[in-house]
Structure formats: structure tokens, C-alpha cells
N, C-alpha and C positions, 0 to 999 in steps of 0.2 A: 459561365452558364451554358448548359447544353442546349443547342438548337434542335428542336424535334425535327428529324429529317430522315427519310428513307429514300434511297436512290436505287433504281432498277436499270439494269443494262444487260447487253449481251455482246459476245465477241463473234465476228464473222467466222472464226476458225471452229467455233463451238456453237453453231446457230440455234440449236435446240436447248441449250443450257441457259437458264435465267440466273443472273448474278444480282445480289442484293448487298447494299452497304446501308447499315442502320446506325444512326447516332441518336439515341433516344433516352429520355429520363422518365417521362410520365406516360408515354403512349404504351397501350397494352394490346397484345394480340389476343383477341378473344378466343374461345374454343373454336377450333377449325381443323380442317384436313387439307391435304394437297393431293394433286393427281400424280406427282412426281416424287422421287426420293429427295429428301432435303438433308443437306449436310451444312453444319454451321460451326462457328467458333466466335470467340470474342477476343479482341486485342487489348481492351481496357474494360474495367468494371466487371460486373457479374450479372448474368441473366438467369432468371428462374423460370421453369416451365413445368406444367403439369402434363404427365404422360402415363396412361393406364393407371390412373388413380394415385400416382406418386409424384412428389415434387422433386425436381432435380435443380442443382445449382451448377451452371456452366461458367466457371472461371477460365482465365487464360491458361492455355496448356491442355484444355479438354476439347473434345470433338463430339458434337451431337449428330445422331444419325436417326432420322425419322423415316419410316417406311411409308409408301402411298397409303392413304386412307386411314391413317392413324390419328386420332383426335389428340391435339396438344394445344397449349397456350404459350404465352411469352410476356414477361414483364421484367423490369429492372429490379434487381436486388441491391443495387449500389446507389448511394445517396446522390452521386453525380452522373447516374446513368451508365450506359454501356455503349461500346462500339462493336456492332456485330457484323459478321461477314458470312453470307449464306449462298448456297448454290443449289438450284433445283435441277436434278438430273433426270431426264425421261427414263421411264422403265425400259424402253426398247434399248437404250444405250447400256443399261446395266445388264439386261438379258443377253445381249450380244457378247459381253465380256464373259458371263457365266457360261455360255455355250462354249467359248474358246477355252475356258479353264475346266471344261467338263464338270461343272458344278451345278447343283439344283438352282432354281429361281432364288434370287438373293432375298434374305430376310435379316434384318438387323435386330438381334434380340436385346442388344445393349443400347439404350437411347443416349447414353453418355459414355464416351471412350476416354480413358486416361492413357494416352499414348502420345508422348511429347514429340516423337519422330513424325508420326502421321500429322499431328497438329501443325508442325513446321512445314511439313510438305503441303498441306492444304492451304496454309496462309501464303506460301510462295505461289502455288497455283492460282489462288483467288487474286492476288495482287497482279500477277501477270495477265490474267484474263480481263481485268477491269482497265488495265492501262495500255496493253499492247494491241494496237489495231492494225499494224502494218502487215501486208500480206506475206512479206518475207519472214514473219515470225510465226506464221500459221503452223508449220511443221513442228517447231519447238513447242508451242502451246498444246497442240494435239498429243505430242509425245508425253509432255508432263501430265496432261489429263489422264491419259491412258495408263501411265505408270502409277499415279496416285490411286486411281480407281481400282486397278488390279491388286495393288497392295492392300487397300482397304477390304476388298471382297475376300481376299485369301486369308486375311487375319480375323475378320469379324463377321462375315456373312455366313448364315446357317440356313436351316430349313425352318419355315414357319411351324410353330408347335400348335396343336389343337389345344384350345382352352379347356382346362380340366374343370373349372367352376362354371357350370352353365345354368345354375339355378336362377330362374327368373329372367333368363336371357333368350334371345332368338338363337336358333341353331345357325351354324355357318352357312348351311344351304339356304335358310330363310333370308339371312342377311345379304347374301349374294343375289338372291332373287330380287330383293328390294333395290339394291344397288344398280343392278342391271337395268331395271325400269327407269331409275333416275338418269343414268348415264346415256341410255338409248335416246332420250329426248328430254334434256334438262329444261327446255322451254315449255313443256306440257304442264298443265295444272293438274294437281293431285288432291285428293281428299282422303282422310283417314280410312273411310269405309272400304274404298277400293284397294287400299294397301293392305288392310287387315284381313278382308274376306278370303283371299287366295291362301292365306296362312292358317285359315281356321280360327282366327282370333277376333275378339271384340275390338272396338277402337281403343278402348281403355287399356286392354291387355297389350295391344300392339304398341301404343305409344310408350307404355311403361317399360316393355321389354326391349323396344329399340333404343331408348335412352340408356338403359342398363347395359346394353351391348356396345353401343357406340360412343357413349359419354355426351351425347348431345341429342336433341330432338330431331325428328325427321325434317321439320321445317328448316332448322338451322343447318342441318347437313346438306339439304337440297340447295339452300342459299348459297352455301359455300361452294358447291360444285358448280353452280351457275357462274359465280365470280371467277373460278379457276378456268372454265371454258371461255369466259369473256376475255381473260387475259391472253389466252392462246390465240383467239380470233384478232384481238388488238395488235398483237405481234405480227400477224400476217398483213396488217394494214386495212383491216375491215372498217367500214363506217361505224362510228360509235352508236349512232341511233339504231342502225340495223342490228348490231350486236346486242343491244339492250333487248330488242324484240325477240331475237333468235334464242336467247338464253333464258327468257321468261320474266324480264322486268317490265314493269308498266310502261315506262318511257325512259328516255335518256337521263332525265333528272333523277329518277329512282335509282338508276344504275350508278350515277355520279355519287349520290349519297352513300350507298352501300359499299361502293369500291373505295371511296376515301376513308371510310370508317374501318375497313379491313386493311388497306395498304398505305394509308396516310398520303396518298397521292390521288389525283383525279384520273379517270380513264385517259383523257387527252394528254396529260403530262406523261403518264405511263407509256402511252403509244409513242409519243414523240422522242422519249429517251431510248427506246429500243429499235426504232426504225433506222 
């Protein structure tokens, strides 16, 4: 019987990279986004996820690539669950490699890659990152991480394409305007009217067009941003109660509930595992 468990950790050699090991059967990742690039694979079972209106099945041998700010979900497609291996890579790390390669800012057009060589390389990298904590192995891990990232970007990263079907959606400029407001101060309280007015829309139009554009409501999107910023603050050792207030939750209890619903661990357990 599968024990529902998600473990989070990081390696001193890659301090900005968040590593995740998931062994789940019934737990589902609701519609959400990340601040980082997310790369994932399964070693057993099969994971299903929704991305840009399409369902994808990630079996062993396949690699998922999710860009920052892209709505997706995650659930088990296997009767006995799946074992997932995930890595959150900061945009600045990817940008640095792109500059070295003289490539545009990275954008993964394929959310699911069938490349067994890269799958094996990722599984090796992930295994090394979650198990090797010795300073003597830092250089090896940094080298393996750089080699994998470079290969992945050279093979599969392109330039973000402008969406051709914009009917009933916010423009890219409008979406960025709202995102900038949320990211500038995730702890701020917002109301639909103040979000809609600068775009020349009614509250109803804004709500409908935002959801059509992002795949989730403004409230759900902002809540996830708050949780992502909470994670980053917890990794730095910030007080949990302070974090809850800073990112816009009523109190620590409210953060605990939302955090565990999203990540299957409490903020305290998450923080202890990564410090």
C-alpha cells in the first residue's frame, strides 16, 4: 500500500534548487503555477497532468518541462500510485545558461519530452542531488547539473510563441500588468474592481477573461503565488508566523492549512527539511 508522502530537500551545492520526491496514490495537485522552471519524471507508475487544456500522461522514460507561471495539475493515473522526482530551477539559473549559449530566454514548448537519454541523465542528477551532501562532491554535482541543463536547453528550449487564439482572453500586456501587481506585493489585499478598472473591463469581464487566459481564477492564482513566496521565505529561515503575515494569510493557522493542502507537508516540516 502506497504511503502518501512528499519530501522536499535541497543540496548545498545547488542552494537555489528545490528537490522533491513524491510517493502518492490519492493526493492530487490542484490547478497551480510555480515561480520556477519545473522538471519532473516518474520512476514507477504514471502521472497525469493538465497543461494548456490538454491532458498528458507521464510514464517512466518521459520528462516533464513546465515553464514558470504555467497552470498545471497532477494526479496519479496508476492504481498503485506513482513515484515522482521533481526539480524546481530558478529562472536566473536558466537565464545564465541561455546567455552563455547565446540563446533567447528559455521557453519549453513541449510539456512532455520523449528522450530516454535525458530522462536517464535527469534521474541520475536528481538521485545525486538528494543523496550527496558531502562538500567534496559539490564540484561533481555542479558539473552534472550544468551538463544536464545545457543539454536540455539546447535540445528543447525555444522562444515563447505569442498565442494566436486570443478571443475572450486578456492580452499578454494585460496579463503581465496584473501579474506585476500580484508579484510586487503578494501580501496586499485586492478586489476585482481595482484589478478590472485599469484594463477598461467590468468585474465580470475581467474575471472571465483572466480565467480563460490563465486557466484559474485571480484568487486561486494569487493564493498560489503567496504559497510560492512563502516557500522561498521559509527556506531562508524566516519565522513562520511572520511569513504568513508578509504573504497575505490571516495567520499561521491559515497558512498551515493552505500549505499542507498544496504540498502535503506543514510549513514547519518543509522548513526543517530544507534548512
